[in-house]
N, C-alpha and C positions, 0 to 999 in steps of 0.2 A: 726552784724546787725547795720545798720546807725541809728544816733540818731538826725541827721539833714540831709535836703534834701532841693533842690531847690523847687522840685515839687511833691507832693504827690497825687496820683490818687487812688481813693477807688472805686473798682470795675474793673474786667479784662474782661468785655464783649466788644463787638464790638467798643463801644465808648470808654471805659477805655483803653482797650490795644492800640488802636490807639493814643490816647492822650499820653500815656506813651511813645510810640516810636517815636511820632513826637517830643515830647519835648525832649527826648534825642538827636534825630538829629538837634535839635537847640541849643544843648550845654547844656542843664539843667541836673543836678544830679537828677535823678527820683526814687521813691520808688512806685510801685504798690502793692496794698493790695487787696487780694481776699479771701472771707470767703468758697468758694465752688470749682470751677472749672475755670481755665482760658478758655476764650471763651465764658462765660456767657451762658444765657439762649438760644440764638439764635444758637450758635455752637453746643452746648451739648444737649438741650432739646426742641428745636424750629425749627429755619429755616431749618437748615442742616438736621436732621434726618428726619423731615417732608417731605422735597423735595426728599430726597433719598427713601423714602418709595412710594411716589408719581410716581416716576421714575420707581421703580420696578413694581408697581402695573399696570401701563401703559403698560407693555409688554402683558398683558392679552388681551387687545383690539387690540394691534399690531399683536398678532398671529392670530387673527381673519383675518386680512386683507392678513397676509402671506398665509394663506389657500385659501383665495379668489383669490390671483394671481398665484396659483398653487405650492406654496412651503407647501407641505403637512408636518405638524409637529408631527401628531399623538396625542395621549393622552399628556395632559399637567398636571404635578403635581407641587404645590407650597410647597416648604420647607421653610417655614416662619421663622425658627430658623436660616437657612443659610442666608435668606434675612436680620433678624436682626443682624447677624454677620458681613454681609458686610456693612450694615449701620454704625455699631459701628467701623468698620475699617476705614470709611471715617472720621467720627469724630475724631477718634485717630490721623490720618494723619494731619488733620487741627489744633487740638490741639497741636501738636508737631511742626507744623510751627509757630505757635505764640509763643511758648517757646522758639525756636530757634531764632526767631528775636528779642525777648526780651533780650535774652542772648548776641546776636550779638551787639546790641545797649547799652548794660551796664545798663539795668533796673534792679533795686533790686527788686524781687518779694517776697513778704512776705505773707503766708497764716495766715489768721486771720480776726477778726471782728474789723473794725475801729469805733472808736467814737470821737467826737471833745471834747478835754479839755478846748480849747478856740478857738480864730480865728487863731492861729498859732501852734497849739499842737494838736497831735493825740495820743490816746492810742489805741494800737492794742491788742486785747485779743485772745488767742488760747487755744487749749486743752491741750497742751504738754509743754507750756512754761509759763514764767512769762509775766505779761503786758509789752509790749514794749511802750516806749514813743519816738516819733518822732516830732521834731520840723521842721516847713516847711515854706516858704516863700509864696507858693501858693498851694492850694489844688483843686482838680477838683473830684466832686461828678458824680460818674457813677455807681450808684448801680442799675439800672434796674428797673423793675417792677415785680409784681406777679399776678397770675390768681386772679380774683375776685371770692369772695365766697358769694354764695346766701343764705340767710337764709331759713333754711328748707332742703338745699343741701350742707351740710357742708362736707368737704373732708375727715373727721373723720369717715363717716358712710360707711360701706360695700358696694363696688360696685360703690361709687361716687368718680369718679376722675377728674383731670383737664386734660387740652390739654397736659400736661407734661407726665403724666402718660400713655395715651393711647399710646403713641410713644414707650412704653416698653413692651408692652404685650407679652405673650410667644406664642400665637396662634392667628389665626384670628378670631375675635368674630363672632357669627352668627347674632347677633344684637346689635346694639348700638343705644342709645338715646342720642342726642346731644341737650344741652339746650344753644341756642344761634345761630343766623343764620348769624353772620358776615363772614369774611373770614375765619377765623380759623375753624369755624364750616363747613363751605363749602368745605373746603380743606379736613377736615375729610371725609366728603361723597365722595369724588373724590377718595381717596386712598383705604378707606376699602370697598366701594362698587365695586371697580374692582377687590379686592381680593375675593368677594363673600359675604360680610357683607350685611345685611338689615341695612341701616341707617336712623333714624327718627330725623328730625330737629323740634325743638320747639322753636319759635320765638314770642315774646312779641309784636312786631311791627307788622304793616299790610303787611309786605314785608320782605323778606330776602336781604340781602346785602344792607341795607339801605344807606351805605356809597357810592353807586355806583348809575349812573343814571338808571331809570326804563328800557331804552332801552337796556342796558348791561345786566341786570338781565333777561329781557323776552329773549335775544338772547341766553343766555347760557341755560335757562330753556327749550327753544325750541329744543336744541341740544340732550338732553338725558333724560330719565326718571328718573335717579337718580337725577336730580335737581328739579324735579316737583312731583315725587310721595312720600309720606311719609314727606311732608313738612306741619307743623302746624303753621300757622301765627296768629296773633292775640290770642295767646294762652300763659297763665302765669303758669309757673312752681311753684307748691304749696309745694311739699315736695317729701319723697320717702317713700315707703312701701314695704313689702317684700312677694313674693309668694313662699314657698318652697326654701327660701333662694335666689331667684332671685330678684333683685331690680326693682321696678316698680315706674315709675314717675307718681305722681298725678298732674294734671294740670287742669286750667280752660279755657275753650273756650266757648264765648257766652252765660256764665251763667251756662254751662253744665260742670261737671266733666268728664275729660277723664284720661285713664289710659294706660300708655306705658311701656311696659316691655322691658329689654334688658340684655345682659351680664353685660353691664357697663352702668351708666349715666355718660356722659361726660359734665362738665360744661364749656362752652366756650363763657361765657358772657362778655369777656373784660379782661382789665388787669388794674392794678392801682400800683403807685410807692409809694404811702403813708406809707405803713407798714415798709418801711425802714428808714423813716423820724425819728421816735422815737429812733430807735437804734443808729442812729448817734448822738444823743444828740445836736440836732440843736439849742436846747435853749442855750447852752453855747457860741454860735456865734451871729453874727448880721444877719444871714440869715433869710429872711422872706418868706411867703408863698403868692402866688396869691389869687385872691379871690375865685377861683376854687379849692383852698387847694394844689396846686402844688408849688415846688420851683420856686420863680420869677427870671428870669434872663432878661438882656438886650441883645441888638444884638451881644455883644461879649461872651456871656454865663456867664457874671458876676452876682453873687448874689448881694443883700443888704450888704453883706460883702465883703469889698475890696480885701480880701485874698482868697476869696473862688467862684470857678465857678461850674456850673451844667450844665450836657449834657445828651443826650438820654432820656430814659424813666425816669430818675429820675427828669427831668425838665417838665414833663408831655408830653401829646400826640403830634403829632401822633407817636405810638410807632412801629417804624420801625429801623431795625439795620442800613441799609445805612445812614439814617439820623444821628443817633449817631455817626456813624464813621466819617462824614463830621463835626459835631459838636466838636468831638474829636480833630480833626486837627485844627480848629479855636481856640478852647479853649487853646491848647497847644501853638499856635502861640501868643495868648495874654498873656499867662503865661510868655512867652519868651520875652514880652515886645514890640511885634508888633502890629500895628493898624489893627488888623484882624476881620473881622465881618463874621457871618454865613449868607449866602444868601439862603432865605426861598422860593423865588419866583417860582422856578421850582423843585419840589420834585415828582419824578415818584412814583407810586404805582402800585404793582404787586399782582395778585392772581393766585395761580397754580391751578386753575379748569381746566377742560376739556371741551372746549378749555379754554386757558389761558386768563386773562384779563390784561390790562396795561392801565395806563392813565397818563397824565402830561399835565399841563397847564390847562386853561380853559374849561370848558364843553361847549356845544352848547347853553345850557340855560344860563350859567353865562355869555356867550359872549353877547347873544341877548340882556341881561339886561345891559351890559356895554356899548355895541357899537350900533349904529344906524343901521348900515349895516353889515351883517355878510355873508362870503363865507364859505360854507361846501362842502366838497368832500367826499363821502361815497362809498367805494369799497368793494364788496363782495369778501371774500377769494377764491370763487369757481372760480374767474377769474384769480388766481394766479397759473402760471405753477408748480412753486414748491410745493405750496399746494396739486394741483391735483397729482403731481408725488410722494407725500408722503401720500395721502389719508387723507389729513387733511384740508378738504374745509370749515369746520364750521366757522361762524363769519365774521367779517368786520373789515375794518380800516377806520377812520374818521378823516379829518383833519379839523381844524376851523381856519379862518384867518378873518382880518378886511377888509374893502372895499378897502384898499390899498394893499392888499395882503400879510399883515405881518402875520406871524404864531402866533396863539394865544393858541392852544390846540392840542392835539392829542388822540384819544381813540381807542384801539385795543382790538378787542376779537378775537382770533385765536391762532393757533400753532405758537410757539416761539415768542409770544407777549412780553414776559419777556426780550428778547434780542433786538427785534425790537425797543422798546421803548426807548433804550439808544440813538440811532441816533435822534430821536425826541427830546427828552431832550437836547441833543447837539446842536441841531437846534434851538430850543427857547432860550438856553443861550447864542447861537450866534447872536441873533435877525435875524434868517433867514427868507426869504420871500417864498412863494409859488414859485417863480421863481428860487429861489436858490435851493429848493429840486428838482423841476421839470427838472433842467439843470445839476444837479449832476449825472454824469453817475454811474449807479448802476450795477454790475454783474447780468446776468439772466441765470437761474431761481434762484432766492433768494427770501426768505420772505420780507426783506427790501425793495424790488423793488416794492411793493404793496403801499410804502409811495409816491413814484414817481406818481403812477397811481392815487393815492387819491388827490395829489397835483393839477395834472392836470384836475382831476374831477371838483375841486372847481374853477377852471379857465374856465371851459366849453370845456376842450381840452383833454378828455379822450380818450385812444386808444382802451383798451380792455374792457372797462365797458360800460354800456349804462343806 
């Protein structure tokens, strides 16, 4: 094992392994330390398994469409064990790809828990070996985040689990109570409702998905009963009781007690990185925390300690894997002596509900507050030939531009929104105008050609929508 390295990366999630590989590509000797599994929460316990289950669950709805087309499927049975095995095979494949890439680039992977001895030294503890000491020139903290634990709903109680454990259940639950109406909670509704579960959402705020505009929330709630029934807003979770061993959420709404039972109570109230800070022994370094309690970093992801950087969830919200990966690249370049900065202006956000939701840039409200005149083009997915041919006509695509037709933002509610938003993000990064989008030839029929129609609609020149 190495006792000295140019770059030590703590945490092998999307940010950490990306930083390690990019650092090695830039000629640095790199040590990567991981206490659990390479790939982090996203690959093993979050993004990938959640989307795999959503994909599998979506076939339930698609089969109804096949029957309507005349493709008779007959009775459909769900082998949930087989689905979980397939999901796990996807995770294993991606894990191995990361391991192969680390090996190819000469990154030294060490299993253990890292803590700082000082600003240039790490101690790495493991269960089956003596503590290893590694001296470094630069360190990158990429320790991720953990689910928030709500008082009264601690995870050590029977039937109370996090968004991580719900992905590992061995059979489809009959009923689930989800505490938290953010995107994690709503994606839980998406997959398990389609598998046949009854999912009840409890949200303390007056509406679910508060991070998205009301127009978006209204659109997806109008699409399906699974986003309107069994949603309890302005409701505060108090604790858990048991009825014949079955967990019952006790909550308060409008001064009245309500009780919601389920096979599981899933706490999806958000994430926090703070619990990893103490484990890192940051007080042995000059790393400082922000007023919000997160590791403070500058545009190069450097902390108050000249030798230490922090990326991804470890540096605070937003907790998104693609942001962590981009920060990892910028931090590795900074560690290699380059004048690299992380550009935070255009960060896409995607939610895998049905239909999907994707946003980038300014919303219409934000644009109106910042600019005197705003151009808006809104096109229903029902006008898309591709949406019609796939029976996925719910939702809309909206572009927002200033009076000079400079693109400011895009909002998509609809099938393949997670894919189409990439073009919108590139357009914003390249400083594209409505004319640039409208005159770029798109293949037809495709979902992204709705972006052209929306750009033309903002100019008063739409062809297919009125």
